[in-house]
C-alpha positions in Angstrom: 3.3 12.4 -14.3 4.9 10.7 -11.5 3.0 7.5 -10.6 1.1 7.6 -7.3 1.4 5.0 -4.6 -1.3 5.0 -1.8 -0.4 4.1 1.9 -2.6 2.1 4.1 -1.9 2.2 7.9 -3.0 3.1 10.9 0.0 4.1 12.4 0.4 7.5 11.3 4.2 7.8 12.2 4.7 5.0 9.6 2.5 6.6 6.8 4.1 10.0 7.7 7.3 8.1 7.2 6.4 6.1 3.8 4.9 9.3 2.0 7.9 11.0 2.8 10.4 8.3 1.5 8.1 8.1 -1.7 8.1 11.6 -2.2 11.7 12.2 -1.8 11.9 9.8 -4.6 9.8 11.6 -6.6 6.4 9.7 -6.5 3.0 11.3 -5.8 1.2 10.3 -2.4 -2.1 9.5 -1.1 -2.9 8.3 2.0 -5.6 6.4 4.3 -5.7 5.2 8.0 -8.4 2.6 7.4 -9.8 -0.2 4.7 -13.0 1.9 4.8 -11.3 5.1 4.1 -8.5 3.3 1.9 -11.6 2.0 -0.6 -12.8 6.0 -1.1 -9.5 7.5 -1.5 -8.5 4.8 -4.2 -11.4 5.2 -6.2 -10.5 9.2 -6.3 -7.2 9.5 -6.3 -6.2 6.3 -8.7 -3.0 5.2 -7.1 -0.8 2.8 -9.1 0.6 1.0 -6.4 -0.7 0.3 -2.8 1.7 0.0 0.2 -0.9 -2.0 2.6 -0.9 -3.0 6.5 -3.0 -6.0 7.4 -4.4 -5.0 11.1 -6.3 -2.0 10.6 -9.3 -0.7 12.7 -12.9 -0.5 10.7 -11.8 -3.0 7.8 -8.7 -5.2 7.8 -6.1 -5.0 4.9 -6.8 -8.0 3.3 -10.9 -7.7 2.9 -10.3 -4.0 1.8 -7.7 -5.0 -1.4 -9.8 -8.1 -2.1 -13.2 -5.9 -2.3 -11.1 -3.3 -3.8 -9.9 -5.4 -6.6 -13.4 -6.9 -7.4 -13.6 -3.6 -9.3 -12.2 -4.2 -13.2 -10.5 -1.1 -13.4 -8.7 -2.0 -9.9 -8.0 -6.0 -10.5 -4.7 -5.8 -11.4 -3.4 -3.3 -9.1 0.0 -4.3 -7.5 -0.1 -4.3 -3.7 2.8 -4.5 -1.2 2.2 -5.6 1.8 4.2 -3.6 4.8 3.2 -5.5 8.5 4.0 -6.6 12.0 2.0 -9.8 12.0 3.6 -13.0 11.3 2.5 -14.8 8.3 2.2 -12.0 6.6 2.9 -13.8 3.4 -0.3 -15.4 3.5 -2.6 -12.5 3.8 -2.7 -11.3 -0.2 -1.4 -13.9 -2.3 -1.1 -11.7 -5.1 1.3 -9.0 -3.6 4.3 -8.2 -5.3 6.1 -8.2 -2.0 5.5 -8.6 1.7 7.7 -6.7 4.0 7.6 -7.0 7.9 7.5 -3.8 10.1 10.4 -2.4 11.2 11.3 -2.1 7.2 14.2 -1.2 5.4 13.4 2.1 2.9 15.9 1.1 0.4 14.5 -1.9 0.1 10.4 -0.7 -0.4 12.0 1.8 -3.0 13.5 -0.7 -4.9 10.3 -2.7 -4.9 8.2 0.0 -6.2 10.7 0.9 -8.8 10.6 -3.0 -10.0 7.0 -2.7 -9.6 5.5 0.6 -11.5 9.1 2.1 -12.3 10.1 5.7 -11.1 
């Protein structure tokens, strides 16, 4: 069974791009456009990893991730922060990586493989 990656970003073009990159490399995907929706999607889909934008409507990425990881099932869920904001390395201290937009998809795939395998 392929690993599942949840892409959380309010920019639909970024979400579509990342979903295509992940699916082209054999991963399953799910998506959400803000932190409120992302919580429900995570509960329903049980992703193995999340890519997370920081600045989104309704609920910011760090707040969503903090809330999600307070649930025992998700307390060690890996996250890759992908954002255009400066200082992103400080937003989620447990992030396995922080990547600034625009990003190199090969770098993202390598981090995913190193984190959850293929």
